[in-house]
VOBA-1610 file (N, C-alpha, C; in pm, whole numbers, padded with zeros to 5 digits, always signed):
BEGIN
Met+07654-03943+14558Met+07710-03965+14690Met+07743-03831+14758Leu+07798-03740+14680Leu+07833-03609+14735Leu+07708-03536+14782Gly+07601-03546+14705Gly+07475-03482+14743Gly+07419-03538+14872Val+07426-03670+14889Val+07377-03734+15011Val+07461-03690+15131Ala+07592-03691+15113Ala+07682-03649+15221Ala+07657-03504+15259Leu+07640-03419+15161Leu+07614-03277+15187Leu+07480-03259+15258Ser+07379-03334+15216Ser+07247-03326+15281Ser+07255-03369+15427Leu+07328-03476+15453Leu+07345-03522+15590Leu+07420-03420+15675Ala+07522-03360+15617Ala+07599-03258+15690Ala+07510-03138+15724Val+07429-03095+15632Val+07338-02983+15656Val+07236-03019+15764Leu+07184-03141+15759Leu+07088-03187+15859Leu+07149-03186+15999Val+07269-03238+16012Val+07336-03240+16142Val+07364-03097+16189Trp+07412-03010+16100Trp+07442-02873+16139Trp+07315-02802+16186Arg+07205-02817+16112Arg+07081-02750+16151Arg+07029-02798+16286Ser+07034-02927+16310Ser+06982-02978+16437Ser+07074-02944+16553Ser+07203-02919+16523Ser+07295-02882+16630Ser+07291-02732+16658His+07221-02656+16577His+07203-02512+16597His+07053-02481+16591Pro+06979-02523+16692Pro+06833-02512+16686Pro+06783-02368+16688His+06674-02348+16619His+06606-02219+16629His+06544-02211+16768Met+06565-02099+16835Met+06503-02076+16965Met+06442-01937+16961Ala+06322-01925+17014Ala+06252-01796+17011Ala+06201-01761+17149Val+06230-01640+17191Val+06166-01586+17311Val+06024-01550+17268Val+05927-01594+17345Val+05788-01573+17307Val+05713-01494+17413Gly+05604-01435+17369Gly+05511-01365+17457Gly+05371-01399+17415Arg+05275-01358+17496Arg+05135-01391+17470Arg+05071-01288+17378Val+05001-01336+17277Val+04920-01249+17192Val+04809-01196+17281Pro+04792-01064+17289Pro+04694-01006+17381Pro+04555-01069+17369Asn+04495-01095+17485Asn+04360-01149+17497Asn+04343-01288+17435Thr+04451-01365+17427Thr+04443-01501+17375Thr+04526-01593+17463Glu+04527-01719+17426Glu+04614-01818+17490Glu+04727-01858+17397His+04754-01776+17295His+04855-01806+17194His+04984-01731+17225Phe+05095-01798+17198Phe+05227-01741+17224Phe+05307-01741+17095Arg+05371-01626+17069Arg+05448-01609+16945Arg+05580-01538+16974Asn+05668-01546+16876Asn+05801-01486+16882Asn+05791-01335+16905Ile+05864-01285+17005Ile+05857-01142+17037Ile+05915-01055+16927Asp+06001-01112+16842Asp+06062-01035+16733Asp+05972-01024+16612Arg+05865-01103+16607Arg+05779-01105+16488Arg+05636-01060+16514His+05598-01053+16641His+05457-01025+16672His+05446-00926+16788Ala+05333-00856+16792Ala+05304-00767+16905Ala+05245-00854+17015Val+05327-00882+17116Val+05288-00974+17223Val+05315-00913+17359Glu+05252-00973+17460Glu+05273-00932+17599Glu+05382-01019+17661Thr+05473-00957+17731Thr+05572-01032+17808Thr+05560-00989+17953Arg+05625-01061+18041Arg+05624-01028+18183Arg+05766-01007+18230Pro+05793-00894+18299Pro+05926-00875+18356Pro+05958-00990+18451Gly+06077-01041+18441Gly+06119-01151+18527Gly+06097-01288+18467Leu+06025-01297+18355Leu+05996-01425+18290Leu+06059-01429+18151Ile+06141-01530+18128Ile+06190-01557+17993Ile+06119-01684+17947Ala+06031-01671+17849Ala+05961-01785+17790Ala+06031-01816+17658Leu+06096-01931+17652Leu+06181-01965+17539Leu+06135-02096+17475Arg+06103-02088+17346Arg+06062-02207+17272Arg+06184-02262+17199Val+06210-02390+17219Val+06321-02458+17151Val+06260-02542+17039Asp+06302-02515+16916Asp+06241-02580+16800Asp+06325-02696+16746Glu+06367-02784+16835Glu+06448-02900+16795Glu+06456-02996+16912Ser+06476-03121+16884Ser+06502-03216+16992Ser+06631-03175+17061Leu+06643-03211+17188Leu+06762-03178+17265Leu+06850-03302+17274Tyr+06975-03288+17229Tyr+07068-03400+17230Tyr+07210-03348+17235Phe+07305-03441+17240Phe+07445-03405+17264Phe+07499-03296+17172Ala+07454-03292+17047Ala+07509-03196+16952Ala+07461-03053+16973Asn+07349-03035+17043Asn+07300-02898+17061Asn+07283-02857+17208Ala+07309-02947+17302Ala+07286-02916+17444Ala+07366-02794+17490Gln+07492-02787+17452Gln+07576-02675+17494Gln+07528-02543+17435Ile+07485-02544+17312Ile+07436-02423+17246Ile+07308-02374+17314Val+07218-02466+17347Val+07094-02429+17416Val+07127-02367+17551Glu+07215-02432+17626Glu+07253-02379+17757Glu+07318-02242+17745Thr+07406-02224+17650Thr+07473-02096+17630Thr+07372-01986+17598Asn+07275-02016+17513Asn+07174-01917+17479Asn+07087-01880+17599Ile+07052-01979+17681Ile+06973-01950+17800Ile+07052-01862+17896Glu+07177-01896+17918Glu+07262-01817+18008Glu+07279-01674+17956Arg+07291-01658+17825Arg+07304-01525+17766Arg+07178-01443+17790Leu+07062-01505+17771Leu+06935-01435+17795Leu+06921-01393+17941Val+06960-01481+18033Val+06952-01449+18175Val+07046-01334+18209Gln+07164-01333+18151Gln+07258-01223+18177Gln+07208-01091+18119Glu+07141-01097+18005Glu+07086-00976+17943Glu+06966-00922+18021Gln+06901-01009+18099Gln+06783-00970+18176Gln+06805-01007+18323Pro+06882-00927+18395Pro+06919-00961+18533Pro+06801-00969+18630Gln+06684-00918+18593Gln+06566-00926+18680Gln+06495-01060+18666Thr+06549-01152+18587Thr+06485-01281+18561Thr+06463-01360+18690Arg+06339-01408+18707Arg+06304-01496+18819Arg+06262-01634+18772Cys+06234-01645+18641Cys+06186-01772+18588Cys+06228-01787+18442Val+06280-01905+18407Val+06306-01942+18268Val+06209-02055+18236Leu+06120-02029+18141Leu+06022-02127+18098Leu+06064-02181+17963Leu+06098-02311+17958Leu+06131-02375+17831Leu+06005-02437+17774Ile+05967-02390+17656Ile+05850-02443+17587Ile+05902-02552+17495Met+05860-02674+17522Met+05920-02790+17457Met+05826-02858+17359Ser+05736-02782+17298Ser+05638-02839+17206Ser+05704-02902+17083Ala+05823-02857+17046Ala+05892-02912+16928Ala+06002-03010+16966Val+06017-03039+17093Val+06121-03131+17139Val+06064-03273+17136Asn+06112-03354+17041Asn+06063-03491+17027Asn+06148-03592+17103Gln+06273-03557+17129Gln+06363-03649+17198Gln+06453-03570+17292Leu+06498-03639+17395Leu+06587-03582+17496Leu+06688-03691+17530Asp+06816-03668+17497Asp+06913-03771+17528Asp+06979-03745+17663Thr+07067-03834+17704Thr+07129-03826+17836Thr+07212-03700+17852Thr+07282-03659+17748Thr+07363-03537+17755Thr+07275-03416+17778Ala+07165-03406+17706Ala+07073-03293+17722Ala+07007-03296+17859Leu+06973-03414+17906Leu+06914-03426+18040Leu+07013-03380+18146Gln+07139-03416+18131Gln+07242-03371+18224Gln+07258-03219+18218Met+07256-03162+18098Met+07265-03017+18082Met+07149-02948+18153Leu+07028-03000+18136Leu+06911-02940+18201Leu+06920-02952+18353Thr+06973-03063+18401Thr+06990-03083+18545Thr+07088-02979+18600Glu+07201-02962+18532Glu+07300-02864+18576Glu+07246-02722+18564Leu+07170-02696+18458Leu+07110-02564+18440Leu+07012-02534+18553Asp+06929-02633+18588Asp+06834-02614+18698Asp+06908-02581+18828Thr+07015-02652+18856Thr+07094-02628+18977Thr+07155-02489+18975Ser+07213-02452+18861Ser+07277-02322+18847Ser+07177-02207+18860Leu+07064-02219+18792Leu+06962-02114+18799Leu+06906-02104+18940Ser+06878-02218+19001Ser+06822-02220+19136Ser+06914-02150+19236Ala+07044-02168+19221Ala+07141-02103+19310Ala+07135-01951+19298Arg+07081-01902+19186Arg+07066-01757+19164Arg+06924-01710+19188Gly+06840-01798+19242Gly+06702-01761+19271Gly+06611-01760+19150Ile+06648-01835+19047Ile+06571-01841+18923Ile+06512-01981+18909Ser+06384-01987+18881Ser+06315-02115+18864Ser+06318-02157+18718Leu+06355-02283+18694Leu+06345-02342+18560Leu+06214-02418+18554Gln+06136-02391+18448Gln+06008-02458+18430Gln+05997-02507+18287Phe+05911-02606+18266Phe+05886-02661+18132Phe+05738-02652+18101Ala+05707-02636+17973Ala+05568-02638+17927Ala+05560-02717+17797Glu+05445-02778+17774Glu+05413-02848+17650Glu+05512-02960+17620Val+05543-03038+17720Val+05637-03149+17705Val+05563-03269+17647Lys+05614-03324+17537Lys+05552-03440+17474Lys+05571-03565+17559Gly+05481-03660+17543Gly+05478-03782+17622Gly+05612-03854+17635Pro+05679-03890+17525Pro+05805-03963+17539Pro+05913-03884+17613Val+05915-03754+17592Val+06012-03669+17662Val+05974-03660+17810Leu+05846-03646+17837Leu+05799-03641+17975Leu+05830-03772+18049Asp+05815-03886+17980Asp+05849-04015+18040Asp+05996-04018+18081Lys+06082-03971+17993Lys+06225-03969+18024Lys+06253-03874+18141Leu+06189-03759+18140Leu+06207-03663+18250Leu+06160-03723+18383Gln+06042-03781+18383Gln+05984-03830+18508Gln+06064-03945+18569Ser+06141-04014+18487Ser+06222-04123+18540Ser+06359-04074+18588Ser+06381-03943+18583Ser+06509-03887+18625Ser+06492-03807+18755Ala+06604-03781+18820Ala+06602-03698+18941Ala+06551-03558+18908Leu+06590-03504+18792Leu+06542-03371+18753Leu+06391-03368+18742Gly+06335-03465+18673Gly+06189-03470+18656Gly+06116-03481+18788Arg+06168-03561+18878Arg+06104-03574+19009Arg+06112-03444+19087Arg+06225-03374+19075Arg+06241-03245+19141Arg+06149-03139+19082Met+06118-03150+18954Met+06042-03047+18884Met+05893-03078+18872Arg+05844-03178+18941Arg+05705-03221+18923Arg+05606-03106+18918Lys+05621-03008+19004Lys+05524-02897+19009Lys+05566-02781+18918Arg+05670-02801+18840Arg+05718-02697+18749Arg+05708-02738+18603Ile+05629-02841+18576Ile+05605-02885+18439Ile+05457-02861+18410Phe+05431-02777+18310Phe+05294-02733+18280Phe+05245-02794+18149Leu+05117-02823+18146Leu+05055-02878+18026Leu+05063-02779+17910Ser+05044-02650+17941Ser+05045-02549+17834Ser+05127-02428+17876Thr+05170-02354+17777Thr+05241-02230+17802Thr+05149-02132+17873His+05023-02134+17837His+04923-02047+17899His+04916-02072+18050Gln+04913-02198+18090Gln+04910-02231+18233Gln+05036-02181+18303Ala+05150-02201+18242Ala+05276-02156+18303Ala+05280-02004+18315Phe+05234-01935+18211Phe+05231-01789+18210Phe+05140-01739+18322Asn+05022-01802+18335Asn+04930-01761+18441Asn+04985-01793+18579Ala+05052-01906+18593Ala+05112-01940+18722Ala+05217-01838+18760Phe+05295-01791+18665Phe+05397-01691+18693Phe+05334-01559+18734Thr+05225-01521+18668Thr+05162-01392+18696Thr+05068-01398+18814Gly+05046-01519+18869Gly+04956-01533+18984Gly+04810-01538+18946Asn+04781-01556+18819Asn+04644-01565+18770Asn+04599-01710+18780Asp+04489-01736+18845Asp+04441-01874+18863Asp+04364-01926+18743Asp+04345-01845+18639Asp+04270-01887+18522Asp+04359-01977+18435Val+04359-02107+18465Val+04445-02200+18394Val+04365-02298+18307Arg+04261-02253+18247Arg+04174-02332+18160Arg+04236-02459+18111
//
């Protein structure tokens, strides 16, 4: 019983403290990797952040705090791109956090964008005011979002 309880506690703690990585493009490819682990290209003014966990009430505040910290560390930021390839679920609390984040960033002239959103998460987004507002800011791939930011029309 103690082992099961401990395993559950570890699972909850890990999901409430998601791994997040700022990513850049591997030169001459469409692949994006962690800037701390790989030699990648980044763009001034763009924070491309991959969240490696579903977004829900237990981690929404931590995700928002990390995004705000990154924006403060990079005052030239014009766009925050959330790469959601590992986000399998989005609850109401996380949706509210993203809505407030979009409003807050927009007031500072910063665009919030999403890439690689899975179907069920996209369905939830599209049925919300945030999703309707962001229709042209949700990209099929990180590569497309990166090219849109840089003004490159090559969106294969």
